[in-house]
Each structure stands twice: as structure tokens, then as C-alpha cells.
MITOR-934146 format. One record per residue (C-alpha): residue in one letter; y, x negated, z. Coordinates in steps of 0.1 Angstrom, whole numbers, padded with zeros to 4 digits, always signed. Layout:
# MITOR-934146
aYXZ...
//
This chain:
# MITOR-934146
m-0066+0162-0260t-0071+0128-0276k-0093+0102-0260g-0087+0065-0266r-0052+0055-0274l-0028+0057-0245p+0001+0080-0248a+0033+0063-0260d+0051+0072-0227y+0020+0063-0206d+0038+0040-0180v+0066+0065-0175r+0042+0094-0170v+0021+0074-0145y+0054+0066-0126a+0062+0104-0126g+0027+0112-0114w+0026+0088-0085l+0062+0096-0076g+0052+0134-0075k+0022+0125-0053c+0045+0105-0028i+0071+0133-0029g+0044+0160-0022v+0030+0139+0007r+0063+0135+0023f+0073+0171+0019g+0041+0184+0034a+0035+0159+0061p+0057+0173+0088l+0039+0206+0084e+0003+0195+0084s-0019+0221+0101w+0008+0246+0103t-0001+0281+0089y+0020+0301+0064e+0031+0324+0093e+0042+0295+0114i+0062+0280+0086r+0078+0313+0077n+0087+0323+0113n+0101+0290+0124l+0115+0273+0093g+0120+0302+0067e+0117+0295+0031l+0113+0258+0025e+0135+0244-0002w+0137+0208+0009y+0121+0182+0032a+0116+0198+0066y+0130+0170+0087g+0156+0143+0078e+0141+0114+0099q+0176+0098+0101g+0175+0060+0101k+0137+0060+0099v+0113+0048+0071f+0086+0075+0062k+0053+0067+0079p+0021+0057+0062d-0002+0086+0053d-0039+0085+0044d-0032+0105+0012t-0014+0076-0003a-0027+0046+0017t-0064+0052+0009p-0059+0054-0029m-0041+0020-0027v-0073+0007-0011y-0099+0022-0036i-0080+0011-0067r-0086-0026-0056a-0123-0021-0063l-0114-0024-0100e-0097-0058-0095d-0126-0070-0073y-0157-0056-0091g-0147-0047-0126l-0135-0016-0143h-0165+0006-0135p-0173-0001-0098t-0205+0016-0083a-0203+0038-0052e-0218+0009-0032q-0190-0014-0044l-0164+0012-0036g-0179+0014-0001d-0176-0023+0002t-0140-0021-0008l-0132+0001+0022l-0151-0023+0045n-0130-0052+0029y-0095-0038+0034l-0098-0014+0063g-0094-0023+0099d-0125-0017+0120q-0118+0019+0130h-0080+0017+0128g-0055+0021+0101t-0055+0040+0068f-0079+0068+0078w-0079+0095+0106w-0103+0081+0131g-0112+0114+0147g-0147+0104+0158y-0182+0101+0144g-0195+0135+0133v-0160+0149+0134s-0138+0129+0109t-0156+0126+0076e-0141+0092+0068h-0147+0078+0103t-0184+0089+0099a-0189+0072+0065y-0171+0040+0077v-0194+0036+0107n-0223+0042+0083l-0211+0016+0059a-0204-0009+0086s-0239-0005+0101g-0255-0013+0067i-0260+0021+0052p-0247+0018+0017a-0228+0044-0004p-0234+0070-0016r-0259+0076+0013s-0230+0069+0037g-0213+0101+0028s-0242+0123+0018i-0252+0157+0031d-0286+0145+0038l-0273+0119+0063n-0242+0136+0077g-0247+0173+0072i-0229+0198+0051i-0201+0205+0076v-0188+0168+0077a-0195+0161+0040e-0175+0190+0027q-0141+0184+0044i-0109+0177+0023g-0109+0140+0018g-0129+0142-0014q-0100+0155-0034i-0069+0140-0017f-0076+0104-0026s-0085+0112-0063d-0053+0114-0082i-0054+0077-0091w-0086+0081-0113g-0066+0105-0135l-0036+0081-0136i-0057+0053-0151t-0077+0076-0176p-0051+0097-0194n-0064+0124-0217n-0100+0116-0206p-0108+0142-0179a-0146+0135-0180l-0141+0098-0173a-0115+0106-0145a-0140+0130-0129d-0168+0105-0130m-0148+0078-0115a-0136+0101-0087e-0172+0112-0081r-0183+0077-0073a-0154+0071-0049s-0156+0105-0032s-0194+0100-0027v-0187+0071-0005t-0174+0095+0022h-0182+0131+0009d-0208+0152-0007g-0213+0187-0023n-0179+0204-0027g-0163+0174-0013i-0173+0155-0045y-0165+0185-0067g-0130+0184-0054g-0124+0148-0063r-0138+0155-0099f-0115+0185-0102i-0082+0169-0090a-0088+0137-0111s-0096+0157-0143l-0064+0177-0138v-0042+0146-0135s-0059+0131-0166a-0054+0163-0186a-0018+0166-0176f-0008+0138-0199s-0011+0162-0228e-0011+0197-0213r+0015+0213-0191d+0001+0249-0188p-0012+0252-0153l-0040+0277-0162k-0052+0254-0191l-0052+0225-0167i-0073+0243-0141e-0098+0255-0168t-0102+0218-0179g-0110+0210-0142l-0136+0237-0139e-0154+0222-0169q-0160+0192-0147i-0177+0208-0117p-0208+0231-0114s-0199+0267-0123d-0220+0281-0094s-0202+0260-0068e-0181+0275-0040y-0153+0252-0053a-0155+0269-0087r-0156+0303-0070v-0124+0300-0050v-0106+0285-0080r-0118+0314-0103a-0107+0339-0076m-0072+0326-0077i-0071+0326-0115d-0083+0363-0114f-0058+0373-0088h-0029+0356-0105r-0039+0374-0137s-0037+0407-0119c-0006+0399-0098p+0014+0371-0115d+0047+0375-0096d+0037+0376-0060w+0024+0343-0046r+0025+0357-0010a+0001+0384-0020a-0021+0357-0034y-0020+0337-0003g-0029+0368+0017y-0060+0373-0006l-0069+0336-0002k-0066+0337+0036e-0087+0369+0039n-0115+0358+0016f-0115+0320+0018g-0096+0312+0050y-0103+0286+0076d-0123+0311+0096r-0150+0312+0069y-0156+0274+0066p-0166+0251+0096g-0153+0217+0103v-0118+0203+0109v-0103+0207+0074h-0127+0222+0049i-0120+0216+0013i-0125+0252+0000p-0094+0270+0015n-0073+0240+0005a-0087+0240-0031g-0075+0276-0032v-0040+0266-0022v-0039+0238-0049a-0049+0264-0076l-0024+0290-0061g+0004+0265-0061l-0002+0254-0097l-0005+0289-0110y+0025+0304-0094g+0046+0273-0099a+0045+0282-0135g+0050+0247-0148d+0081+0241-0126f+0076+0210-0103s+0099+0221-0075r+0086+0257-0074a+0050+0245-0075i+0053+0221-0045r+0075+0245-0025i+0048+0274-0029t+0020+0250-0021n+0038+0238+0011m+0047+0273+0023c+0009+0282+0021g+0004+0258+0051w-0030+0244+0062d-0033+0208+0050t+0000+0206+0035d+0005+0169+0028c-0028+0167+0010n-0023+0199-0010v+0013+0193-0019g+0005+0157-0028n-0022+0168-0052v+0000+0194-0068g+0029+0169-0070a+0007+0144-0088i-0005+0169-0113m+0029+0183-0119g+0046+0149-0120v+0024+0138-0149a+0028+0172-0166v+0066+0174-0165g+0076+0137-0165v+0104+0121-0146e+0129+0144-0162g+0112+0174-0146i+0115+0161-0111d+0148+0169-0094t+0166+0137-0084r+0172+0152-0049w+0134+0148-0042r+0135+0112-0052e+0165+0099-0033p+0150+0098+0002i+0118+0083-0011n+0139+0053-0024d+0106+0041-0043l+0090+0030-0011l+0055+0034+0000i+0041+0023+0034a+0004+0018+0036a-0019+0007+0064s-0047-0017+0052v-0055-0052+0069i-0036-0069+0041g-0001-0068+0056t+0018-0077+0023r+0002-0046+0007n+0015-0023+0033i+0050-0026+0019l+0049-0013-0016t+0072+0002-0040i+0063+0030-0063p+0069+0009-0094q+0046-0019-0081c+0018+0007-0077v+0025+0020-0112d+0024-0015-0126l-0011-0018-0111f-0023+0015-0123c-0011+0010-0159r-0025-0025-0161l-0059-0011-0152g-0054+0019-0175r-0048-0004-0204q-0079-0024-0196l-0100+0008-0195a-0086+0019-0227g-0093-0014-0244e-0056-0020-0251s-0039-0053-0247e-0020-0059-0216i+0018-0061-0215e+0033-0092-0201a+0033-0097-0163r+0063-0081-0147p+0084-0095-0117r+0077-0079-0083y+0109-0059-0086h+0121-0046-0120f+0138-0015-0131r+0119-0004-0163y+0111+0031-0150p+0138+0057-0154g+0157+0061-0122s+0137+0035-0103v+0155+0017-0074n+0125-0003-0061n+0136+0002-0023f+0169-0017-0029h+0198-0012-0005v+0235-0022-0006e+0257-0031+0023g+0291-0047+0027e+0315-0065+0049r+0351-0058+0040a+0337-0044+0008i+0324-0009+0000p+0292-0008-0021t+0296+0027-0035h+0266+0035-0056r+0234+0020-0070h+0213+0035-0100q+0190+0025-0127t+0204+0021-0162e+0205-0003-0192i+0230-0031-0192a+0235-0054-0221g+0202-0044-0236e+0181-0048-0203p+0169-0021-0179a+0186-0030-0145l+0199-0017-0112q+0236-0012-0113v+0255-0015-0081s+0291-0004-0080i+0315-0022-0058r+0350-0014-0043k+0377-0034-0027l+0358-0067-0025n+0381-0098-0016k+0375-0133-0005k+0370-0123+0031g+0342-0099+0023e+0308-0098+0007a+0283-0073-0007r+0246-0076-0001i+0221-0061-0026y+0185-0065-0011t+0151-0051-0007r+0131-0051+0025t+0104-0077+0029y+0093-0067+0064y+0093-0038+0087r+0089-0033+0125p+0066-0004+0133s+0094+0010+0154e+0114+0015+0122l+0088+0041+0110s+0091+0078+0114g+0057+0077+0130n+0028+0053+0129s-0004+0075+0136y-0022+0054+0109a-0014+0021+0128a+0004+0002+0100m+0009-0035+0106f+0030-0057+0084t+0032-0093+0071p+0065-0106+0056l+0063-0104+0019v+0082-0137+0014a+0077-0169+0033p+0098-0200+0041g+0092-0226+0015q+0089-0202-0014t+0115-0200-0042l+0135-0168-0049r+0145-0160-0085a+0167-0132-0098r+0186-0122-0129v+0221-0107-0126y+0248-0096-0149l+0285-0096-0144p+0305-0071-0165e+0332-0084-0188d+0360-0068-0168a+0350-0085-0135p+0369-0112-0119d+0360-0147-0131s+0360-0160-0096a+0329-0140-0086r+0301-0159-0069a+0265-0149-0063a+0237-0165-0041l+0202-0155-0033y+0195-0151+0005v+0169-0141+0030y+0174-0128+0065d+0154-0139+0096d+0149-0108+0117n+0137-0130+0147a+0167-0151+0149g+0192-0127+0133e+0202-0153+0108y+0209-0154+0070h+0197-0183+0049q+0213-0185+0015a+0217-0206-0016e+0251-0222-0025g+0272-0197-0044q+0269-0199-0081p+0299-0189-0104l+0294-0160-0125t+0308-0156-0160p+0320-0122-0170g+0300-0106-0198q+0268-0128-0191w+0234-0126-0176h+0226-0154-0150e+0194-0166-0135l+0196-0175-0099t+0171-0195-0078y+0168-0205-0042q+0142-0224-0024i+0139-0211+0011p+0139-0240+0036p+0110-0246+0059l+0116-0226+0091t+0101-0221+0125d+0093-0188+0142a+0110-0168+0113i+0102-0133+0102l+0120-0128+0068s+0128-0090+0064q+0153-0091+0036a+0156-0108+0002g+0185-0102-0021i+0218-0113-0035l+0251-0120-0017l+0281-0113-0038r+0316-0127-0031v+0348-0130-0051l+0375-0157-0043d+0406-0141-0060p+0420-0117-0067l+0410-0084-0049w+0381-0068-0069q+0394-0033-0067a+0365-0015-0085g+0335-0029-0105s+0298-0034-0106i+0270-0059-0109g+0237-0056-0126l+0202-0068-0113a+0174-0069-0139w+0147-0084-0116l+0138-0102-0083d+0108-0122-0077w+0096-0153-0058d+0068-0179-0060g+0057-0212-0046q+0038-0226-0016p+0047-0215+0019n+0061-0239+0045y+0067-0228+0080r+0056-0230+0116t+0052-0204+0143t+0049-0210+0180f+0047-0173+0188a+0078-0178+0210k+0097-0151+0192d+0068-0128+0183r+0064-0094+0200p+0035-0070+0203e+0034-0046+0175t+0007-0018+0170t-0027-0036+0174a-0017-0072+0169i+0017-0090+0170s+0047-0092+0147g+0037-0107+0112w+0000-0103+0117t-0026-0076+0111r-0060-0072+0127l-0095-0066+0116r-0112-0064+0150g-0109-0076+0186y-0082-0076+0212w-0053-0096+0199r-0023-0102+0222l+0006-0124+0234e-0003-0140+0267n+0013-0170+0285g+0032-0180+0254a+0003-0180+0230y-0016-0157+0207h-0050-0147+0222g-0080-0131+0206s-0113-0119+0222g-0138-0091+0219n-0171-0081+0203g-0181-0090+0168d-0161-0112+0145c-0126-0108+0159e-0101-0117+0132t-0063-0115+0126y-0045-0122+0093s-0011-0133+0080g+0004-0145+0047d+0000-0133+0012i-0033-0127-0005r-0017-0142-0036w-0012-0177-0020g-0032-0203-0037d-0033-0240-0026y-0019-0247+0009r-0026-0264+0042l-0032-0246+0074s-0031-0262+0108a-0034-0247+0143e-0036-0259+0178l-0061-0239+0199i-0078-0238+0233p-0114-0224+0234i-0116-0203+0265l-0150-0187+0261g-0178-0183+0236d-0192-0206+0207h-0169-0199+0177h-0132-0207+0175r-0120-0208+0140v-0090-0208+0115n-0094-0191+0082v-0080-0198+0047r-0081-0179+0014v-0087-0147+0032q-0093-0119+0007g-0100-0092+0033a-0126-0086+0060l-0156-0096+0037r-0143-0128+0021s-0128-0159+0033y-0134-0196+0042a-0133-0207+0079f-0133-0240+0098g-0139-0242+0135l-0156-0253+0167a-0192-0243+0165p-0223-0241+0187d-0244-0271+0196g-0215-0295+0198k-0203-0296+0163v-0176-0284+0139a-0184-0264+0108l-0170-0251+0076y-0181-0216+0065r-0179-0194+0035k-0177-0158+0044d-0192-0133+0020r-0199-0104+0043v-0212-0127+0069y-0203-0163+0078a-0226-0189+0062e-0223-0225+0073v-0217-0248+0044a-0209-0281+0061s-0209-0294+0096a-0203-0326+0117p-0210-0336+0153f-0181-0330+0176a-0186-0327+0214w-0159-0301+0221r-0152-0285+0254h-0138-0252+0267g-0103-0256+0281v-0094-0285+0259t-0066-0284+0232y-0077-0291+0197r-0059-0292+0163l-0078-0278+0134t-0064-0284+0099v-0078-0271+0066e-0065-0279+0031a-0075-0255+0004r-0069-0270-0031g-0086-0255-0061d-0122-0251-0053e-0122-0279-0027l-0117-0278+0011a-0108-0307+0033a-0109-0302+0071t-0101-0322+0102v-0103-0316+0140e-0086-0337+0166g-0086-0334+0204a-0095-0353+0236g-0093-0386+0217e-0119-0375+0192r-0116-0369+0154a-0140-0354+0128e-0137-0346+0090l-0155-0323+0066r-0151-0319+0029w-0168-0293+0007r-0166-0280-0028d-0174-0244-0036a-0192-0249-0070g-0202-0213-0072s-0176-0185-0073p-0147-0200-0053y-0121-0180-0036l-0089-0193-0052t-0062-0173-0034g-0059-0156+0000q-0042-0152+0033i-0045-0172+0064g-0064-0160+0095l-0076-0168+0129s-0109-0158+0143t-0131-0159+0173g-0168-0151+0176h-0187-0123+0194g-0179-0123+0231g-0155-0152+0227h-0119-0158+0237t-0096-0183+0220r-0060-0192+0228y-0038-0202+0197l-0008-0223+0206n+0009-0225+0172v+0002-0223+0135e+0016-0244+0106v+0014-0236+0069s+0025-0262+0044p+0021-0271+0008a-0013-0287-0002
//
């Protein structure tokens, strides 16, 4: 096992590992908390996903949503974040006791307990410690189920993977809960150069105390497998009798499930499908256990070792549930790009050039693309190499001048489209009016020379397509397409892609290639909330940190205790102008926020106590940085405008015949990108009439 230099196939193996994780979670999720006997008696031998969920998108799950929050600590705080910084990462990207975690109650749910501790000022690792929370809460399963990512970014370095997992696990767990994180992360790391399950497990045991209960259950499964290598059911019976749920208190203790992970790996005998099937059949916390086994085996066997049937329903899509709505619609390649960038930094290797949002460099990747047609039949889409570039190839039949083919990815989902939403996912459109779409497409040499392509978006609120003028495509050549989306009002853009037409003759059979799709530029849109609808805990297009946010009398209302905040837009947005009309109903603070980087970091401008308006810099708490007299009154309409340009903020307020201006420069550590937001203070109530976002 060589430390240091990354494996030559590092990116592809990370893709296989995270794909394996997502497959395992989806395979196990419908059976969570079922016993082996219940699965056997009601479903028989599981060979495939238990439920088809026709027409539905697979729901968010804490096993995959939480790692996608923790990993951001390395972007925000550096490559070796402390436990306290990892705890702050949870506070920044989680809704206040909704989304991402199972909020089962303080003293019941380990993560809920730790979050409340963190939010009340108790830092990690004390937030998750046995000394504070007791051993029953601290040793539930969460310590291991979120830890695969640390192995993915530290290939062939199980000790480092284990140490990183320990810091993250200690935010919420302790004791065997931490040992589980160390064990799983080290197995994923070791799997980059080792496929033998027994050797992998032995590597993991080196990273945890030999006298721990975790080590005892894993060694017990090794010993049983050695004496009875061909009967996994007998192994399960032994595990249930000696390490079953009846022997460990709490809701979902880590020890029985650690035994299932070891059992699934050992009896899977190096075969991905066999390993996840056996693990799932054992029951208990199925999505967690099968997800861990899927990640380990995915790295070990690579993409070629994962049957394509497991991949097709996934379609490379991952739904998450943080307060950053544009990070709740992810593709598996996008996750892998992030993991690999961080892995290269940790290894001290030079970074590869930035990749577009959607590309097809990973074998078999489809990036949540779909194909549809009118008077045309899109027959197939798959990843391949076209004219020297990795691309998505979409096959077309019987396309004529009266028809069109659409090749697109989803940029927004309604929660009603999910197979379930127990983790309260909320979404913000990934692309906004005013931005510029870009794509690279290839037309084969045998295609008609009258083919035309145009980039487009679909407004789900209005049911309307907006598209560029069709661009002629020359057979045998690559083409780069661009389209600046026009400013729009009350739009929710839920698709971005390519329209393909042919003028003459009939295109009986052929294909088109897509190398990448991306967008950039400043947003330019207006919302009056006239077409929005209630969705989850906020409204369409917005997420919520805290407070009661709802549509009422044609406006967006926020009220409640604490800092009540709601967010929209993309965390990548840089310079822009935000303007909103609002009516203060109750309370002293009525604000708009810019450069929102989560719950802990943003700028704000608004009506403030003592007859003034103020600019704020939020770093955990709001700190006033500039103010001006302004005798505002409840029940009066005001327009607040903030322009963020570089490290400077310019703000104005107008209403009741009065006007005030503020300017301030953040000369310290300015927030240079971020979402937009609306916020009302503790015990307050604000009515927002409209919001406009435009170029700075």
C-alpha cells in the first residue's frame, strides 16, 4: 500500500466508490429497520431494488446528504479542519432542526442531540461526547455511515482517512461511534490497492482499539467466516444471537450493524452485487450498511465491477437536503470532481483544469441527462468517446422538420416529484434568467447537413420554453453553442439543454454527441411570488434556515423566533444587485441578505431599531458595520436595495417620501460570492412583496 502519489486511475475509482455508495443507499433504503426474517418472508431473496418508484426521483437520504455537507469544511477551513470547524460546518449548512439529519429528538437521535448542543454554544467534540450525552446516544450508527468520503480523498492512506473520520465523527458521536468512522474510512482508503475483503477488514482493525466492542464484533465475524465460509445465513444467525439489537440500547446501535458490514464484505467474496445483496438481506439499518459496503466494494472493483443494471435507475443523480438549494440537486460526477480536487490537494499534487458542471469523463456517466422527442424518437443515450472527446451520445430515429429532440438535464425539482421527503429537501433552480448557457456538441459525418441545434431552458411556472436561435450544424464537426437567457419574471427554470431539429430530409437514424454543458454570468430576474407555491418548509425556489415562511395575501411572509432566514440563488454568484419591497409588520429587524454562504456567513441591509437603517456583516452573529438615521414605521412599504461589487457594498432604502444611503467596504476577509436571502429578527414579522436580482 503506497502512500503519497495518487493511483493512476484515481478519478475513476472515486467515481466507482461514490456510485457504489449511492447504489447501496438506494438498494437498502426501502427496507430500513426491517429484519432478515421480515425481508425473507415478504420479499424473498433480494436480487434488485425492492421498489420501482415509477416516475419518481429517489428521495434524499442522510447517508449521502450529510457527507456532502461535511466535505465542505475542507473548502471553508482548509484541508485539515478541526472537530470544532466540522461542527461549525453543520451549523452553517443545516436547517435549524430540519433537513439532512433524522430529527428524532434530543437524547434520542444522536445527530439531533449534537446539533442542539452545537447551536447552544457547546463546541465539538464535546457536542458529541459520552461525558455530555451518555454512552447510549453517543454509540449509535451515525459515526460510520457518513465516513466513506474521508477514504475517497485519502487513497492508500488508511491512517489519515481514519484520523479525518474521527474528527468528523466526534462532532456527533463518541466511543464505538468514533471507531466505526475510523474503520469504514480506512477500508475505503485501502480499497484503492486491495480487493481482498479479509485483508481490507484487517487494515481497518489496525485503526481502532483492539479491546473495543467494535473490534470484538468484527473479529467474531472473521472467525465465523473462517469456520463456515459458505453459509452467510448461518453467520447472520450467529450475529443476531450474540450481537443483536436486543443486546445494545438506543435506536440504532452501531455494533450489530458493524457486524453486518463485516459479514457482507466477507461473504460477498469480492463481488459487488453479491456483497450488497447479502448485506441488504441481513436487515437492520439497511441503507447505512449497504451504502458502506457499496462504497468499499465500488472502490475495490472499479466501475467495470458494478453491473450496469444497478446504475441505470440512479442516472447519476443525488438529491441532498441542506439549506443551500443549488447543492441539493447534484450529480455523482459533480460530487466526484469535488472529492478528487480535494484528494489532489491533500496529496500535494497539481490540480487538473476546472471542469464544466456537466461532462462525461467518467466511464458510463450520464449526469442526469434525459432525452425526449416530438415526432422524433430518441432511442438511447450512453457515454462514449466521439472524435477524440468523452461525450454523451444520444441516438435519434425518424426526426423530420415537424419534430424535435430535447436533450436536457434537470435544474429544479418539486418536492412532490421525489419518492419521499422525510429529510425535507428544498430546492433552488440551478440556473437563473440572465445567465449564459454554453455547450459543445458534435454532429456525425453521416447526419443531414440541414440539422439545427439551439440551447434552451424550460420555465416550469409558466410551462414555456425559452431558446436560442437555431444554429446550423456541420456534419463531422464539433460546435460550441451559447445562449443568454433573457430576463424573466416569476420563472422557475427546471430544464437546461439542447433542442435538435432537421429541416430536410427525414433523419431516419443517427446520433448527436454532447461533450459538456455549463453556464455562467450574472442573474437578471424578478419574482412577485404570484406563481410560487408552498413547498416543504418554505416556498418554491427558496430554502429556509429558521422561522415560519409562507405565502399569505400574495406576498412572502417570514416570522418566528431567532434569526428567521430564507435563501435563494446560487452560492457561486459574485457581483449582483438585490432589491426587494417589504412591509415591516412587527419587530425591529427587517432585512435583505447578499453573499449568503450559509447560516453563519452573509451581509445584510435593513430596517433596524432606534429609527435607522443598517448594514451588517454576519459571522455567526450579525455585527453592525454602518448605519444612517431613517425614521421607518410598521405597516409602510419600503424598497431596500443592496449592490455587492467586489469587497464593496452600496445600499439604499426608499419609502414614505424618505431615502437613505449607506456604503461600506469589507477590508478584512470579504465574502465574494453567495446567495440572496431575506431575514426578519427575533419575534418579528416581515411581508416581502417582490424581489429583483440584476447585474451589478
